[in-house]
C-alpha positions, -999 to +999 in steps of 0.1 A: +000+000+000+014+033-011+002+051+021+018+026+044+046+039+066+067+008+058+069-006+023+081-040+012+093-051-022+109-084-031+130-086-063+156-112-072+157-127-037+162-093-021+136-078+003+137-040+001+121-024+032+115+013+030+107+037+058+080+058+043+071+087+068+091+116+053+069+143+068+083+135+102+117+124+090+108+087+094+106+091+132+093+059+148+059+057+163+044+025+179+022+021+149+051+023+125+072+000+147+043-025+145+044-023+107+081-029+107+078-060+128+050-073+105+072-068+075+102-085+090+079-115+098+068-115+061+105-116+050+113-145+073+083-164+060+096-163+023+124-189+019+132-175-015+144-142+001+182-143+008+189-107+019+172-075+031+180-039+024+166-012+047+163+022+032+142+054+037+125+081+016+130+118+022+160+137+037+164+116+068+170+079+073+153+080+107+151+109+132+146+086+162+115+082+183+086+104+173+085+136+195+048+133+203+053+096+213+082+105+236+064+135+251+033+114+259+054+086+274+072+111+295+040+123+312+034+089+327+061+063+316+044+036+336+010+039+320+004+007+301-002+023+267+030+044+270+052+016+284+039-008+257+043+018+229+079+025+237+085-012+240+071-017+205+097+008+192+125-011+209+111-043+196+112-031+160+150-027+157+156-057+179+134-077+155+155-064+126+185-078+143+168-112+143+157-113+107+168-147+092+187-132+063+217-109+060+206-073+063+221-041+050+212-005+059+213+020+031+217+053+050+212+087+035+206+119+055+204+118+093+201+090+117+195+100+153+188+081+185+165+052+178+174+058+141+209+049+150+197+018+167+179+008+135+210+010+114+231-006+141+208-036+141+217-046+106+247-068+096+262-042+073+259-005+065+264+015+034+264+053+043+263+085+023+295+106+026+275+135+040+252+114+063+248+128+098+250+101+125+245+110+161+232+094+193+214+125+204+197+110+234+214+132+261+209+163+240+172+156+243+175+150+280+170+113+276+190+083+287+199+061+257+175+032+252+171+000+232+205-013+241+222+016+224+255+013+244+258-024+235+251-022+198+271+009+193+302-002+213+304-037+197+311-019+164+333+010+173+347+002+207+345+019+241+363+052+233+343+061+202+311+049+218+317+072+247+324+101+224+291+095+205+267+083+232+279+103+262+296+134+247+273+140+217+299+137+189+283+137+154+300+118+126+296+116+088+298+086+065+336+089+060+342+089+097+317+060+101+339+039+079+371+050+097+355+039+130+341+006+117+305+017+120+300+013+082+315-008+055+316+019+028+308+056+023+297+067-011+279+096-028+243+099-017+230+090-051+249+057-050+240+045-016+210+023-024+225+008-056+256-002-037+236-018-010+215-037-035+246-049-053+259-065-021+225-078-012+220-095-045+253-113-042+244-131-010+208-135-020+218-157-049+217-187-025+190-179+000+192-212+018+229-209+025+226-171+033+201-179+061+223-206+076+255-186+073+241-154+089+227-173+118+261-186+127+278-153+119+257-135+145+262-162+171+299-162+167+308-126+158+280-103+166+272-116+200+307-128+208+294-158+226+320-184+216+357-188+214+376-196+182+380-232+193+343-236+200+335-219+168+353-245+147+330-271+161+300-249+161+303-242+124+311-278+114+275-291+111+265-262+089+296-265+067+291-302+063+255-296+054+266-271+027+292-296+014+267-324+012+242-301-006+268-291-032+277-327-038+241-336-044+239-310-071 
């Protein structure tokens, strides 16, 4: 539906998920978060999909949590509708991190607060050279939420995470690559094409992509196992892929 705030297209094994609320710079509301979760469920249910690209329309990737939503929640954070609404927003980017295929964020414009969490939830990021990336929580008088310290620091380390999350440093795409927050920084017009190029590559074998990304996240993203354990952990999946190749 053209008027939906989250759009889904599937082409050549790649699911393209588009944030479509440009009038508020794609800021997240509980309703939009629910749409996102529903779309991610749809992607998981389509075995022919082997990768996901997250992009946005308008001048901002995502301006964070919707101001009206945050204001209402602040009046009575313990009220069930406010507590559940904020939880829904947290759930949307956490759910993105659990999607069963490799995920790429194609980031143009600004990403702030919860918008940073959204791009940090993906497996890879392609960012415009002039993108504006900032935590922004403390500037708004808010404590970071949604596991921001964890998902930021696991990419860029303690010092850079402190600079961004505590001291309000803003970075562009070039700096994001330097810090390890993004894989590549390109001209704004090239962001989505580059993300799609990478996505199509892994989506060529959806079954293998799903198995590989599951183990990648367990071993690398969550850092839950040692190298020694990883060799054994990966072995069943690798043997499965070898047997599959041998069978044609």
